[in-house]
C-alpha positions as CSV (number, residue, x, y, z in Angstrom):
1,M,0.2,-0.1,0.0
2,N,1.5,3.5,-0.9
3,A,2.2,6.4,1.5
4,F,-1.2,8.6,0.7
5,N,-3.2,5.2,1.0
6,R,-1.7,4.8,4.6
7,L,-2.4,8.3,5.2
8,I,-5.8,8.0,4.4
9,M,-6.7,5.3,6.5
10,L,-4.7,6.6,9.3
11,I,-7.0,9.9,9.4
12,I,-10.1,7.6,9.3
13,A,-8.8,5.2,11.8
14,L,-8.2,8.5,14.1
15,L,-11.4,9.8,13.3
16,L,-13.2,7.0,14.2
17,I,-11.6,7.0,17.8
18,A,-12.2,10.8,18.2
19,V,-15.8,11.1,17.1
20,P,-17.1,7.7,19.3
21,V,-15.4,9.5,22.0
22,L,-16.6,12.5,21.7
23,V,-19.9,11.7,21.5
24,L,-20.0,9.5,24.3
25,L,-18.0,11.9,27.0
26,V,-21.0,14.7,25.8
27,I,-23.5,11.7,26.7
28,F,-22.4,10.8,29.7
29,G,-21.8,13.9,30.6
30,V,-18.3,14.3,31.3
31,I,-17.6,17.1,28.8
32,A,-20.3,19.9,28.6
33,A,-22.4,20.2,25.6
34,D,-21.8,23.9,24.5
35,V,-18.2,23.1,25.7
36,A,-18.0,20.4,22.5
37,N,-19.9,22.4,20.4
38,Q,-17.7,25.3,20.7
39,Y,-14.4,23.0,19.6
40,T,-16.0,21.1,16.9
41,G,-19.0,22.5,16.1
42,Y,-21.4,19.2,16.5
43,R,-24.5,20.9,17.1
44,I,-24.5,21.8,13.0
45,A,-24.2,17.9,12.3
46,V,-27.1,17.0,15.4
47,D,-29.6,20.0,13.7
48,A,-28.9,18.4,10.7
49,L,-30.0,14.9,11.7
50,G,-33.3,16.4,13.2
51,S,-33.9,18.1,16.7
52,F,-32.0,15.8,18.2
53,S,-30.8,16.3,22.2
54,P,-28.8,14.3,24.2
55,S,-31.1,15.2,27.4
56,D,-33.9,13.2,25.5
57,L,-32.1,9.7,25.5
58,T,-33.6,7.3,27.9
59,P,-30.8,5.8,29.9
60,G,-31.1,2.4,27.7
61,A,-30.6,4.7,24.3
62,R,-27.4,5.7,26.0
63,V,-26.2,2.5,26.9
64,V,-26.9,1.0,23.3
65,I,-25.4,4.3,21.9
66,A,-22.1,3.7,24.2
67,V,-21.9,0.1,23.5
68,I,-21.8,1.1,19.2
69,G,-19.6,3.9,20.0
70,A,-17.2,1.0,21.9
71,L,-17.5,-1.0,19.0
72,V,-16.6,1.8,16.4
73,A,-13.6,3.0,18.5
74,L,-12.4,-0.6,18.5
75,V,-12.3,-1.1,14.8
76,A,-10.8,2.3,14.6
77,L,-8.0,1.1,17.1
78,L,-7.1,-2.1,15.2
79,L,-7.6,-0.2,11.7
80,L,-5.2,2.5,13.4
81,L,-2.5,-0.3,14.3
82,R,-2.7,-2.4,11.6
83,E,-1.2,1.2,9.5
84,L,1.0,2.0,12.4
85,T,3.3,-1.0,12.1
86,F,5.5,-1.6,15.3
87,G,8.7,-3.1,14.9
88,R,10.4,-4.3,11.2
89,R,8.4,-4.5,8.2
90,V,8.4,-7.4,6.3
91,A,8.1,-7.5,2.6
92,R,5.3,-9.9,1.6
93,N,6.5,-11.2,-1.7
94,T,9.9,-10.3,-3.7
95,T,10.6,-10.6,-7.5
96,L,13.7,-12.8,-8.1
97,D,13.8,-12.9,-11.8
98,E,12.4,-10.0,-13.8
99,T,12.9,-11.2,-17.1
100,P,9.5,-10.8,-19.4
101,G,7.7,-14.1,-19.6
102,K,10.2,-15.6,-16.5
103,E,8.8,-13.7,-13.8
104,T,9.6,-15.4,-10.6
105,R,8.1,-14.3,-7.1
106,I,8.8,-15.6,-3.6
107,T,6.5,-14.9,-0.9
108,A,8.1,-14.2,2.8
109,G,6.7,-17.2,4.2
110,A,8.7,-19.8,1.8
111,V,11.7,-17.2,2.1
112,R,11.1,-18.3,6.1
113,A,10.8,-22.1,5.4
114,L,13.5,-21.8,2.9
115,A,15.7,-20.5,6.2
116,E,14.1,-23.1,8.8
117,G,15.1,-25.9,6.4
118,A,18.4,-25.1,5.9
119,A,18.8,-24.7,9.7
120,R,17.4,-28.0,9.7
121,E,19.9,-29.6,7.0
122,V,23.4,-28.9,9.4
123,G,21.6,-30.4,12.7
124,A,19.8,-27.4,14.2
125,A,16.5,-28.5,16.6
126,S,13.6,-26.4,16.3
127,P,14.6,-23.8,14.4
128,S,12.2,-20.4,13.7
129,A,12.9,-17.7,11.7
130,S,11.9,-14.4,11.3
131,L,12.1,-12.1,8.4
132,A,12.4,-8.1,8.1
133,S,13.2,-6.4,4.6
134,D,14.8,-3.1,3.9
135,D,14.0,-2.7,0.3
136,R,14.3,-5.7,-1.6
137,S,16.6,-7.6,0.4
138,Y,15.7,-9.8,3.7
139,L,17.5,-9.9,7.0
140,V,17.2,-13.4,8.5
141,S,17.1,-13.9,11.9
142,C,17.3,-17.8,13.2
143,G,16.7,-19.3,16.5
144,I,17.8,-22.4,16.6
145,Q,18.0,-25.0,19.7
146,V,21.6,-27.2,19.8
147,P,21.7,-30.9,20.3
148,P,22.9,-31.9,23.8
149,S,26.0,-33.5,21.7
150,A,26.8,-30.6,19.7
151,N,29.3,-27.4,19.9
152,H,26.9,-24.2,19.9
153,T,29.1,-22.1,18.1
154,E,30.5,-24.6,15.5
155,L,26.2,-25.4,15.2
156,A,25.5,-21.4,15.0
157,T,28.2,-20.7,12.4
158,R,27.3,-23.7,10.1
159,T,23.6,-22.8,10.3
160,R,24.7,-18.9,9.2
161,S,26.3,-20.4,6.2
162,N,23.9,-22.6,5.2
163,I,21.4,-20.6,5.0
164,R,23.3,-17.8,3.2
165,R,24.3,-20.7,0.5
166,V,20.8,-21.9,0.6
167,M,19.0,-18.1,-0.1
168,E,22.1,-17.3,-2.6
169,E,21.6,-20.6,-4.4
170,Q,17.6,-19.7,-5.2
171,N,18.3,-16.2,-5.7
172,V,16.5,-14.5,-2.5
173,P,18.0,-11.0,-2.2
174,L,19.4,-10.8,1.3
175,Q,20.9,-8.5,3.5
176,D,22.3,-10.4,6.6
177,V,21.7,-13.5,8.3
178,E,21.3,-13.9,12.6
179,V,21.5,-16.8,14.0
180,T,20.6,-17.1,17.4
181,V,21.2,-20.2,19.7
182,R,18.0,-20.7,22.4
183,G,19.6,-23.4,24.1
184,S,20.2,-27.4,24.4
185,A,17.6,-29.4,23.0
186,S,16.5,-32.3,24.9
């Protein structure tokens, strides 16, 4: 998704959070209706809907509006968190060959599976790979467990070089490979 689309989704998510929160604060009397109207002009929207007045609502209607507002705010929060990515970004797929008629793409899941398979190939136990991408190349982080009889340093080094070799054989653009030993396998 390009930056303009992300900006629009961010604005919509923020509005979906701010409007229900403001309505809830006015309905429950936390903010006076006149103060909210002074800063937002919400009375114009209310008057456009008819002669609606928050004081005319029954307690049951206020609860229903509060629940709907909370649900809308929750959906907006989920949209907001989806747009504000935390941690490392991962490209969903990468083009390996751009030759017309021979275009080849690989998904992030396939890259992760390649890394885990390469780690198992040299004897690592329970490998789990995670990816980050910068432009078109991947940073592969792989956590492994070492069998009790194996040398931790040697297996980590072999795992790193084998992951790098497998990725290069498959023409996967690679930035770096990090291997972390999480302990001994039982």
